[in-house]
N, C-alpha and C positions, 0 to 999 in steps of 0.2 A: 819616389822614395829611393832607396838604396838597393844595389844588388848584394849588399852585405847583410846576411841574416842576423848577425849579431847587433849591428846598427839599427836594424828594424825592430828587433825585439827590445832593445834598450829604449828605443823611441816610444814604444808602447808603454813600457814600464814608467818611463819619465812622464808621460802624459797622464797616466793613472795617478802617480804620486802627486803631480801638480794639482789635478782635479780634487783629489782627496784632501790635500792641504788647504786649498781654497774653501772647500765645503766645510772643513773643520773650523777654519778661522770664522767663516760667516756664521756657522751655528753657535759659536761661542759668543758672538755679538748679539744674538738673538735669543738667548736662554730664557729670559723673563717675559717674552712676548708670545702671544698665542699664534698658531698657525693661521694663515689667511688664505684666501682664495688663490693667492699667487704661489703658494707652496707647491701644490701639485703640477702647476704650469711649469715652474721651474724645474721640478723633478723630471717631468716628461721632455722638456727641452734639453735638459742635460743628457738624458738618455739618448735622445735622438742625435745630438751633437756628438756624443761619444761613439755611437755606432757608425756614424759617418767617418769620423777621424780614424777609428780603429780599422774600418774596412779599407780606408786609403793606405794605412800604414802596413796592413797584413796583405792586401790583395793587389794593389795598384801595379807594382813592379812585376810579380809573377804573372798577372793577367797580360801585361804588355809583352812579356817574353813568350807567353803561350800563344797570343794572337799573332805574333811575328813568326811563328813556326817553330819556335824553340821550346816545344812542349815539355821535354824532359827537364830543361834547365828551369823553366817556370814552376813545374811541380816541385823540383827539388828545393828551390828557393823557398817556396811556400812551407814545405814540410820542415826545413831546417829552422826557419823563422819560428814556426810553431813549437818545435821542439826545444829551442833555446828559451823561448818565452815560458814553456812548461817548466823548465829548469829554474828560471827566475821565480816563478810562482811557487815552486817547490821550496826554494830557499826561504821565501817570506813565510810560508807555512810552517817551516821548521822553527824560524825565529819566533813566530806567534805561539806555537805549542810548547816550545822549550821553556818559555818564561824569561828568556833573555831580554826581550823587549817588552815593556808593559805599557 
């Protein structure tokens, strides 16, 4: 990934928005159909995939820096990425609870 925490945090947000958009679209096409055996399999598969992708986006570059002896830079990158992502998440929470977006 990037050494830019803004790019990392925006990548995580973009991934989440993409997954939610796809799942929303798919659920609209399946409204009148009952859940099948495949629904929990899809749910757990998406959860596993998301954990792997988010681990890569959050941890890969900081871990590389940490392992290469640049411990302070690695920790700083991780903390900055998480802080920026927390800000993005807070922004979405404000949008949700303010009623601006329905």
